[in-house]
N, C-alpha and C positions, 0 to 999 in steps of 0.2 A: 551289245558293244558300248551304244552311246551311255546307257548306265554304267556299265563297269568303268568306262573312262572317267566319268564323272564322280564315282566313288573314289576312283585312284587319286583323282585330282583333290577333292576334299581330305584324304589321307594324306597326302603331300602337304596340303595346307597346314593340317595339324600339326604334322612332324615339324615343319618349318618352324610355326610359331612357337610350338612347345617344346621341342628338343633342341633345336638350334638358336632358338629365341632371335627368330628373325624378326626386323619390323614388319608390323603388320600390314600396312600398304605396300611394301616391296613384295611381302610373301603373296598377296591378294595378285598383284599384276604379273610375279612368276607365274603362278598357277593358271591365271587366265591365258597367258601366252602359252603354257603347256596344254591346256584344254583345247584352245585354237587349233595348236598343231595336230593333237591328237584326234580330232574331230574332222580333220580335213579342210579346215577352212584355209582358201587358198593364201599363201604367204604374204601375197600384196595385199590382202585385205585383212589381215590379222589387226594390223595398227590401227585402221579406220574403226573395226568393229570396237576394239577395247576404247578407243576414244570416243566413240559414240555412247557406249555405253556410261561410261565416267561423266560425259558433257549432260545426256540426257537426265540422268539422276539428280546430278548438281542443279540442274535447270529447273528440276522441278521443285526442290527443297531449299534451294539457296536462299532466296527471298525470307520464307517463312522461317528458316533456321537461323538467320543472321538477325533479323528484326526480333525473333522471340530471345534470343541470347542477349540483346540489348535489354527488352523488358524486364527480364529477370535479373539482369545486374543492376539496374536502375532501382527496381523493387527490393533487391538485398542491400545494396549500398546506403538507402534511405532508411532502412530499418523496418520497413513496410512487411517483410516476411516475418521478423521477428514479432512485430506487433500482432499480425494475425494469430501466430501461434501462441503467444503468450495471453492474448485476450480470450481464445477459446478454450485454453487450459484453465484459466480462472472462473469462466462461467460454468464449467462443466464440474468442477469438484474434484476431490480426491477419488471418490468411488467409481466416478464414470472417465476417469483420467485417461483410459485406453482409447474410449470413443472420441476424447478431444483431442488425442495425438493422431488418430486416423483421418478428422475432420481437418485438421490443420495441414497434416500431410499431403490430403488430397487437394487443398487449394493451392498451396506452394508446389505440389509436384507436378500441378496442370501446366505451370509457366516455365518451370525450369527443369534442367535434365537431370536424370536419376542420380548422378553421382554429385553434382551441386546442390541438390536440393538434400540430399543426405548430408553434406558437409556442413550445410546450412541449419539443418535441423537439429542435428546429431548432440552438438552443445546444449542446446536447450534440453534435449531428453535427459542428457549426464544431470543436469541442475534439477529438473524435476525429481529425477529418481533419488539423489541424494536428499532433496528436501523433504519428501515423504517416506524416505527410508523403502523405496520399492527396487527389485533388481531390475537393472537396465535393460535386460533382455523383454522383459515384460511390457515394455515400452518402445524399445528399439525394433522390435519384430513388426508389432501393427504399422510401424512407421515405414519398415524398409517393404511391407508387402502391399501397401498403398502406393508407395513410389514406383515399385514392380510392374504394379497394374496401371497408373497411368503412364508410365513410359511404354508399355506395350500396348495399350488400346487407346490411347485418346492423342489426336492432333492437337498440340502442333509439334509433337515430338517426332523426331526424324524418320524414324524405321516406319511407323505407321502412317504419316504423312507422305512419305515417298510411294509406299505400297498401295496407298488409298488411290492416287494420281496414276499410278502405274496399270491399276485395275479398270480406272475410269470410274471409281465409286465417288459420291458426293461428300467432300469433307464434313459439312455440317451433319449431315445423316450418320456418318462415322462416329462424329463427336457424341451426338445425342444417343444413339444406340449403345456406344462404347460407355457413356456415364450409367445406363441402365444396368449393363452387364457387371460394370466395376462394382459397384454397391455390395450385391451380394456376394461377389468373388472376395472381395478384401474381408467382409466379415466371417465367412469361412476359413479363408486362409490366414487371416490375421489377428483374428480372436478365437474362434472355436477351435482351432488346431492347439492353440496354446493352452488352452484350457484342460484340453484333452492330455497334453503333454505334461500338464501339471501334476494330474493323475497319474500317469503311467510312469514317469521320471521329476518327482519334483524336486531333486537335489540339481539337476540341469539347470533350472530356470533361478533356484534361490542361492546358490553358494557365491561367497565374495569372488570378485573378481578385479585382476590388474586391468583397469580401462586405460586404453590407448591415450596419452596425454595429446590434448588439440592444442594448436596455437590460439593464441588470444583473439576471441573474434568480438571486438569492442562494438558497442552500440552507439550509433551517433546521437547527439543531443538535437533537441526538437523532432522527434520521428513521427511521421504522420500518422494521423487517426485510424483506428481499427476500420472504420468505414470508407474512407478515402482508401487504405491499402488493400482492401477486401475488392471495392469496385475497380482498382486497376488491375489486381492480379484477375478478376474474373472476366474483366471487359473483353477480351477475343472470344472466350467461350459463351458469353452472352451474346454478342453478334452473330456468331455462327449457329448456335443452337436457337435463335430466333428466328433467323433466316430460314433454317431448314422447317421450322414448325409453320411459318407462315406459306412457305411454298408448297409444303405438304397440304395445307388445310387448302389452298388455292386450286390444288390439281384435284383435291378431293369433291370439292364444290363444282369444280369446273368453271371456274372465272377465266375468261380471255386475260393474257398478259396484257401487260400495259406498263406505263412509266414508272407506277409506283413499285410494281413488283421487279422492273429493271433495277431499280435503285435498291431494293431489297436484295437481290442477287448480287450487286455490285457490291455493298458494304460487309455482305455476308461470305465474301468470299475469303477464304484463310489469309492469302496476303494481305488484301485491303483491310481487313479486320485487326490483323496483328499491327498494322502500320498506324491506324487510327488509335490503337491502344497504347501503343508506343509515343504517340504524340500527347495522349492523355497522361503518359506516366512522366514525360518531361515536364508536364506542369504540376501534376499533384505531388511527384517524388522530388521535384527540385525548384521551379518557378516558384511555386506556392510557398515553398521554404527559403525563398530568398537565396537561392543557391545559382552562381553564377552559370549561364549557359556553356560558357568554355570548360566548367568542370563537369557540367553534365554530359557534355560530348567525351571528354575524357573517360569517362565510367562508361560510356557507350563502347569506346574503342576497347577499352581493357576486357568489356564483355564477349567480343568478339577474337580478339588475340589468340585465346585459346581454343577456336574452333578449326584452325587450319589443320592441323591432324586429323580430327575428327572428319573434316570434309573428305579428306584424302581417304580415309577408310570406306567412308558410303560411298565414294565414286568407286573405289576399288570392289565394292560388293557388286555395284552396278555394273562394272566392266563384265563380271565373270557372268551375271546375269545376260548381259547382251551375246557375250561367246556362247553361252549355252544355246540361245534362241537361234544365233545365226548357223551355229554346228549342228541345230536339229535334234537337239536333246527334247525340248520340250515338244516337238512336233511327234519323236517318237513318243514320249510317254502320252500323248493325246490319242496316238494309234492303240496303246496298249489299253487304255480305257474307253476305246473307241464305243465298244460294245458294254461297258461296264455300267451298272447301275449307281457305282458309288457317288456319292455326295461331294460334289466339289468343295464343299465346305470343309467335311472331314480330310479331302485328300489335301488341302492347302495346310492344316494343321499337321496331319502326318508329316510331309516335307518339311515344314518348318521347325516342327519338334528334331527330325531326324538332325539337321543341319545345326540347329542350337547345340544339342548335345556334342555333336563333333567340333564345331568351331567356338562354341562359347560365348559369340557376340550375338547378341539377340538381333542388333540392326542388320548384322551382315546375313544372317540367317533370313531374316524378313526380305532384304532384298533379292537375297539368291533364290527364294522360293517364288517370287513373282515369274522369273523368266521360264519354271518349269509348269507353272497355273495357268497364265495367261492363254496359251494355245487351247486347253480343255474349256474355258470359259466361252469360247466362240461355240463351243458346240451344246453349251446350257444357257442358251439366252434368258431364261427364266429365272437363273439363279440370283440373288441378292447379293450383290457385289458388295456393300457395307458389312454384311455377314461374313463373306471370305475374306475380306479385309480384316475383321475383328478374329476369325479364326487363325489367321495365319500369325497375328499379334500373339494369340493366345499360346499357338506353338511354340513361339520364339522366346517363352519365358520358362520353357519347362527345364527342371533338373540342373539347376545351376551346379557346378563343379568346380575341380581344380583350373580348368581354362577360362574361367569368368573372372572377370578382375574384380567385379562387385564380391564374390566368394570370399577373395581374400580380405578386402576391404571391411566388410562385416566381420570377418574372424577375428582380425586384429583389432578393430575399433570396441568391440564388446568383449574382448579378453577370453575367446572361447580357443579350444582346440579343434583341429582338422575334424575329428570325430565326431565334437559337439555340432560343429557348423552344417556337417552333412545330416544330423539328426533335426536340425532346425530350419536353417535358411533353404538348405536343399530340398527338404520336404516342404517347404513353405510353397515356394517356387513351382513345384510339381503340382500341387493341390489347386494353386492359381490357374496352371494350363488346364488341368482336366476339368474344373468348376467352370471357368470360363467358356470352354467348348460346351459343354453342358448347357449352360444358360443361352447361349449362342443356338445351340441346335432347338432349344426349345421355343425361341423366338423364329426360328424358320418356321415352323409349323403355322404362326400366324401372321407371316409376311409375304 
């Protein structure tokens, strides 16, 4: 019954959002109450359960999310992101332009949310495509594949960061392993598939398209240098990855914990790393360019003004997760797999994939998966929590279709039909999901 109730709840959520166009957050809360009542949580405990799920989830990611948004906005406003993209493209040349787009998208995508990075990079993609007379799809899809991978696999993106903390995994380790998994996954999904598609259906990639007209994205004068922009964009990644490497070496060698390692643990904490990086960005993207602090603070404010609704949606996903936990669904699934030999990594991927296909939101799918997988993790103490986290992210990006906002965004911006979008972006997102899982399972053999 718990699984049937959960399935009905997901179906209701899908109908509310897709059929009746109900606001996503409202739909999530309605379904959370429905699930709580159906799972026989005492009525006087339902509100507490929903509030706990919402509060715990936002408490985990609020600081990282808010500071990360400010960092990304400062980088974008100063022209740093534009500088990174253009410089890499100039260095790579026309023949290797797709690789330049991937590198630029990877760097920009680490610090910016998927939609924000897409909007930032797409005008540059259009300009390059026009100047070198290349199909915008041949550049747009390597970019989209890279941004999808960074969004699904790498902190400080909200879904993967939240589920990292829910599972109790190390953020630095998730970031480090996530980068290792991301590189070949992007190459296969964002480059090799397009080469195959070029042979199967060259007309799809090469025919002229009516490209969506973008608003003017003017680049400010006196933009920061490439090195300054690159260091600012990657600084949180550098701190978290460096911390993970140093602490891993410490544990491997068997060195006793001391004040040096305490300091490394402190600065490589995700929240602290992003705060330090934000302070660096205020200097490199602002003060160094003679920009008044008051103007910089206005930029930071504008960076978080758009986060309100996204916070609510993420909190709503956390509320459903908590209701599923309090309602015993996770325990029920744990009992089903009590004597099973199924790998928790594969299980996390399957659950996230099913939720992604049903709900469209990778972030909601990721958060909801945590509530079902956490009870099983207690029965398999030897499982690598970072790999379970990445498997959840891999499952959450599968089969993008009509209930995914990015499906429509890519369709419109690249001037495609629905059928063409299914043949390209839907397939690419699915390849990324399966290939990502494959590399995660390979790493599981050696870790």
